[in-house]
ZABADO-769076 format. One record per residue: residue number from 0; x, y, z of N, C-alpha, C in turn; residue in three letters. Coordinates in steps of 0.1 Angstrom, whole numbers, plus 5000, padded with zeros to 4 digits. Layout:
REM ZABADO-769076
R/n/n_xx/n_yy/n_zz/ca_xx/ca_yy/ca_zz/c_xx/c_yy/c_zz/res
R/NUM/X/Y/Z/X/Y/Z/X/Y/Z/ALA
...
//
This chain:
REM ZABADO-769076
R/n/n_xx/n_yy/n_zz/ca_xx/ca_yy/ca_zz/c_xx/c_yy/c_zz/res
R/0/7625/3504/2898/7618/3493/2895/7624/3486/2882/MET
R/1/7623/3473/2882/7629/3465/2871/7617/3458/2864/ILE
R/2/7618/3457/2851/7609/3450/2843/7614/3436/2841/ILE
R/3/7607/3426/2845/7610/3412/2843/7600/3405/2834/THR
R/4/7604/3396/2826/7595/3389/2818/7594/3375/2823/TYR
R/5/7582/3370/2826/7580/3356/2831/7571/3349/2821/LEU
R/6/7574/3336/2820/7565/3327/2813/7558/3317/2823/ILE
R/7/7545/3316/2821/7537/3307/2829/7532/3295/2821/PHE
R/8/7533/3283/2826/7528/3272/2818/7521/3262/2827/GLY
R/9/7511/3255/2821/7503/3245/2829/7498/3234/2819/SER
R/10/7500/3222/2822/7493/3212/2813/7486/3201/2821/ASN
R/11/7483/3203/2834/7476/3194/2843/7465/3202/2850/LEU
R/12/7454/3196/2854/7444/3203/2862/7436/3213/2853/GLY
R/13/7430/3222/2860/7423/3233/2853/7434/3243/2849/ASN
R/14/7439/3242/2837/7451/3250/2833/7448/3265/2833/ARG
R/15/7436/3269/2828/7433/3283/2828/7432/3289/2842/LEU
R/16/7425/3282/2850/7424/3286/2864/7437/3287/2871/GLU
R/17/7446/3278/2869/7459/3278/2875/7467/3290/2870/LEU
R/18/7466/3293/2857/7473/3305/2852/7468/3318/2858/LEU
R/19/7455/3319/2860/7449/3330/2866/7453/3332/2881/GLU
R/20/7453/3321/2888/7457/3321/2902/7472/3325/2903/LYS
R/21/7480/3320/2894/7494/3323/2894/7496/3338/2892/ALA
R/22/7488/3344/2882/7489/3358/2879/7485/3366/2892/LYS
R/23/7474/3362/2898/7470/3369/2910/7480/3369/2921/GLN
R/24/7487/3358/2923/7497/3357/2933/7510/3365/2930/GLN
R/25/7513/3365/2917/7524/3374/2912/7521/3388/2915/VAL
R/26/7509/3393/2913/7506/3407/2915/7506/3410/2930/GLU
R/27/7504/3400/2939/7505/3402/2953/7519/3402/2959/LYS
R/28/7527/3393/2953/7540/3392/2960/7552/3396/2951/SER
R/29/7550/3398/2938/7562/3401/2929/7561/3416/2924/ILE
R/30/7549/3419/2918/7548/3433/2913/7536/3434/2903/GLY
R/31/7535/3446/2898/7524/3449/2889/7526/3443/2875/ASN
R/32/7516/3437/2869/7516/3431/2856/7514/3443/2846/VAL
R/33/7524/3446/2838/7524/3457/2829/7517/3452/2815/LEU
R/34/7520/3440/2811/7515/3435/2799/7514/3420/2800/GLN
R/35/7504/3415/2793/7502/3400/2792/7500/3396/2778/SER
R/36/7506/3386/2773/7504/3381/2760/7490/3374/2760/SER
R/37/7486/3370/2748/7475/3360/2747/7480/3347/2753/SER
R/38/7470/3339/2756/7473/3325/2761/7475/3317/2749/ILE
R/39/7485/3308/2749/7489/3299/2738/7487/3285/2742/TYR
R/40/7481/3277/2733/7480/3263/2735/7492/3256/2728/ASP
R/41/7500/3249/2735/7513/3245/2729/7516/3230/2732/THR
R/42/7523/3224/2722/7527/3210/2724/7537/3210/2735/GLU
R/43/7538/3199/2743/7548/3197/2752/7562/3198/2745/PRO
R/44/7572/3204/2751/7585/3206/2745/7595/3197/2753/TRP
R/45/7602/3189/2747/7612/3181/2754/7607/3167/2759/GLY
R/46/7594/3165/2758/7589/3152/2762/7575/3150/2755/PHE
R/47/7570/3138/2756/7557/3135/2750/7547/3133/2761/VAL
R/48/7535/3140/2759/7524/3139/2769/7511/3142/2761/HIS
R/49/7500/3136/2765/7488/3138/2758/7482/3152/2761/LYS
R/50/7485/3158/2772/7480/3171/2775/7489/3182/2770/ASN
R/51/7484/3191/2763/7492/3203/2758/7492/3213/2769/TRP
R/52/7501/3222/2768/7503/3233/2778/7495/3245/2774/PHE
R/53/7491/3253/2784/7487/3266/2781/7498/3275/2786/LEU
R/54/7503/3284/2778/7514/3293/2782/7510/3308/2780/ASN
R/55/7515/3316/2789/7513/3330/2787/7526/3337/2792/ILE
R/56/7530/3348/2786/7541/3356/2790/7536/3369/2796/VAL
R/57/7542/3374/2807/7538/3386/2813/7551/3395/2815/MET
R/58/7549/3408/2813/7559/3417/2817/7555/3423/2831/ALA
R/59/7564/3423/2840/7561/3426/2854/7571/3436/2859/ILE
R/60/7565/3447/2866/7574/3457/2872/7576/3452/2887/ASN
R/61/7589/3450/2890/7592/3445/2903/7603/3452/2910/THR
R/62/7604/3452/2923/7615/3457/2930/7623/3446/2937/ASN
R/63/7620/3434/2934/7627/3422/2939/7640/3420/2932/LEU
R/64/7650/3417/2939/7663/3412/2933/7661/3399/2927/GLU
R/65/7669/3395/2917/7667/3382/2910/7665/3370/2919/PRO
R/66/7673/3368/2929/7672/3356/2938/7659/3357/2946/PHE
R/67/7655/3369/2951/7643/3370/2958/7631/3368/2949/ALA
R/68/7632/3372/2936/7622/3369/2926/7620/3354/2925/LEU
R/69/7631/3347/2923/7631/3332/2922/7624/3325/2934/LEU
R/70/7628/3330/2946/7622/3325/2958/7606/3327/2958/VAL
R/71/7602/3338/2954/7588/3341/2954/7581/3332/2943/GLU
R/72/7587/3330/2932/7582/3322/2921/7580/3307/2926/ILE
R/73/7590/3302/2933/7589/3289/2939/7578/3288/2949/LYS
R/74/7576/3298/2957/7565/3298/2967/7552/3297/2960/LYS
R/75/7550/3305/2949/7538/3305/2942/7535/3291/2935/ILE
R/76/7546/3286/2929/7544/3272/2923/7540/3262/2934/GLU
R/77/7546/3262/2945/7543/3253/2956/7529/3255/2961/ALA
R/78/7525/3267/2962/7511/3270/2967/7500/3265/2958/SER
R/79/7504/3264/2945/7495/3259/2935/7496/3244/2932/LEU
R/80/7504/3237/2940/7505/3223/2939/7516/3217/2932/GLY
R/81/7526/3225/2927/7537/3220/2920/7546/3212/2930/ARG
R/82/7549/3200/2925/7559/3192/2933/7572/3191/2924/ILE
R/83/7583/3196/2930/7595/3196/2922/7600/3181/2921/MET
R/84/7603/3178/2908/7608/3164/2905/7622/3165/2900/GLU
R/85/7629/3154/2900/7642/3153/2894/7642/3153/2879/ASP
R/86/7631/3150/2873/7630/3150/2858/7628/3164/2853/VAL
R/87/7636/3168/2843/7637/3181/2838/7624/3185/2831/ARG
R/88/7620/3177/2821/7608/3180/2813/7597/3170/2817/TYR
R/89/7586/3175/2823/7575/3166/2827/7562/3174/2828/THR
R/90/7551/3167/2828/7538/3174/2830/7538/3181/2844/ALA
R/91/7531/3192/2844/7531/3200/2857/7518/3208/2858/ARG
R/92/7514/3210/2870/7503/3219/2873/7506/3234/2869/LEU
R/93/7518/3238/2873/7522/3252/2871/7537/3252/2870/ILE
R/94/7542/3260/2861/7556/3263/2859/7558/3278/2856/ASP
R/95/7567/3284/2863/7569/3298/2861/7584/3300/2859/ILE
R/96/7588/3306/2848/7603/3308/2845/7606/3322/2843/ASP
R/97/7617/3327/2848/7622/3340/2845/7628/3340/2831/ILE
R/98/7623/3348/2822/7629/3349/2809/7640/3360/2809/LEU
R/99/7636/3372/2813/7645/3383/2813/7643/3391/2826/PHE
R/100/7653/3397/2831/7653/3406/2843/7660/3419/2838/TYR
R/101/7652/3428/2832/7658/3440/2826/7668/3435/2816/ASP
R/102/7680/3441/2816/7691/3436/2807/7702/3428/2814/ASP
R/103/7698/3423/2826/7708/3416/2834/7712/3403/2827/LEU
R/104/7725/3400/2828/7731/3387/2824/7736/3381/2837/VAL
R/105/7731/3369/2840/7735/3362/2853/7736/3348/2850/LEU
R/106/7747/3342/2855/7749/3327/2853/7754/3321/2866/HIS
R/107/7745/3315/2873/7749/3308/2886/7743/3294/2885/THR
R/108/7747/3285/2894/7741/3272/2894/7725/3272/2897/PRO
R/109/7721/3282/2904/7707/3283/2908/7698/3291/2898/GLU
R/110/7704/3300/2891/7697/3309/2882/7705/3314/2870/LEU
R/111/7699/3313/2858/7705/3318/2846/7695/3328/2840/ILE
R/112/7700/3340/2838/7692/3350/2832/7701/3357/2821/ILE
R/113/7696/3359/2809/7683/3354/2804/7682/3339/2803/PRO
R/114/7669/3334/2803/7667/3320/2802/7674/3314/2790/HIS
R/115/7683/3304/2792/7691/3299/2781/7684/3293/2769/PRO
R/116/7671/3289/2771/7664/3282/2760/7655/3291/2752/GLU
R/117/7655/3304/2755/7646/3313/2748/7647/3311/2733/ILE
R/118/7659/3312/2727/7660/3311/2712/7655/3298/2706/PRO
R/119/7654/3288/2714/7650/3274/2708/7636/3271/2710/ARG
R/120/7628/3279/2717/7614/3275/2721/7604/3284/2715/ARG
R/121/7596/3279/2706/7586/3287/2699/7575/3290/2709/LYS
R/122/7572/3281/2719/7562/3284/2729/7565/3296/2738/PHE
R/123/7578/3300/2738/7583/3312/2746/7583/3324/2736/VAL
R/124/7588/3322/2725/7590/3333/2715/7577/3338/2710/LEU
R/125/7567/3330/2707/7554/3335/2702/7548/3345/2711/GLU
R/126/7545/3341/2724/7539/3351/2733/7548/3363/2736/PRO
R/127/7561/3360/2737/7571/3371/2740/7571/3381/2729/LEU
R/128/7571/3376/2717/7571/3385/2705/7559/3393/2704/THR
R/129/7548/3387/2709/7535/3394/2708/7535/3407/2717/GLU
R/130/7541/3407/2729/7541/3418/2737/7554/3426/2737/ILE
R/131/7565/3421/2732/7578/3428/2732/7586/3424/2719/ALA
R/132/7581/3427/2707/7588/3423/2695/7602/3429/2694/PRO
R/133/7603/3441/2699/7616/3448/2698/7625/3447/2710/ASP
R/134/7621/3439/2720/7630/3436/2731/7643/3429/2726/LEU
R/135/7654/3435/2730/7667/3429/2725/7673/3420/2736/VAL
R/136/7676/3408/2731/7683/3398/2740/7697/3404/2744/HIS
R/137/7700/3405/2757/7712/3412/2760/7725/3404/2757/PRO
R/138/7724/3391/2754/7736/3383/2750/7737/3382/2735/VAL
R/139/7725/3378/2729/7725/3375/2714/7724/3388/2706/LEU
R/140/7720/3399/2712/7718/3412/2705/7709/3411/2694/LYS
R/141/7698/3404/2695/7688/3402/2685/7674/3405/2692/LYS
R/142/7665/3410/2684/7651/3412/2689/7644/3399/2690/THR
R/143/7633/3399/2698/7625/3388/2699/7619/3384/2685/MET
R/144/7616/3394/2678/7610/3391/2664/7621/3384/2656/MET
R/145/7633/3388/2656/7644/3382/2649/7646/3367/2654/GLN
R/146/7646/3366/2667/7648/3352/2673/7636/3343/2668/LEU
R/147/7624/3348/2668/7613/3340/2664/7614/3336/2649/LEU
R/148/7618/3345/2641/7620/3342/2627/7631/3331/2624/LYS
R/149/7641/3331/2633/7653/3322/2632/7650/3309/2639/GLU
R/150/7640/3308/2647/7638/3296/2656/7635/3284/2647/CYS
R/151/7642/3273/2650/7640/3261/2643/7630/3251/2649/GLU
R/152/7624/3255/2660/7614/3247/2667/7602/3246/2658/ASP
R/153/7598/3234/2655/7586/3231/2646/7574/3227/2654/THR
R/154/7574/3228/2668/7563/3224/2676/7552/3235/2674/SER
R/155/7539/3231/2677/7528/3239/2675/7526/3249/2687/VAL
R/156/7523/3261/2684/7520/3271/2694/7509/3280/2688/ALA
R/157/7497/3278/2692/7485/3285/2687/7478/3293/2698/LEU
R/158/7473/3304/2694/7465/3312/2704/7453/3304/2709/LYS
R/159/7452/3304/2722/7441/3296/2728/7428/3302/2726/TYR
R/160/7418/3294/2721/7405/3299/2718/7395/3296/2729/GLU
R/161/7399/3289/2739/7390/3286/2750/7382/3274/2746/GLY
//
């Protein structure tokens, strides 16, 4: 079994409900959730929108290969109403990204692992550091705690209070 770290985000619709439904579907089709971070209320990153995101990071035990994992993630997103757009950064009902897949380093047109934006995104690093502060980035050779301390992202990422 492989431990993969996924980040879930939503800034449209019933954000909390969508995150919960995504988690339930992940448990059915991808694997057991080993750990979940707190939910974070975060500013949109890379674009301006009135609705903030709710984000959560989960560590999941899976036996799926990386591309099979990606296929399952896309199925879950589609089942929850996500419509893929050509715009890279936009509001969305649900977004699930693979952050890490064990210590695999993969770079293809369809999939890059670890996610290339991890060091630049506070909304990823805050929840990731909460559950895996000593996890070492396989390329950068730094812990999540180190990456968070070095992150220059000034956007707001606060624990969600409901």
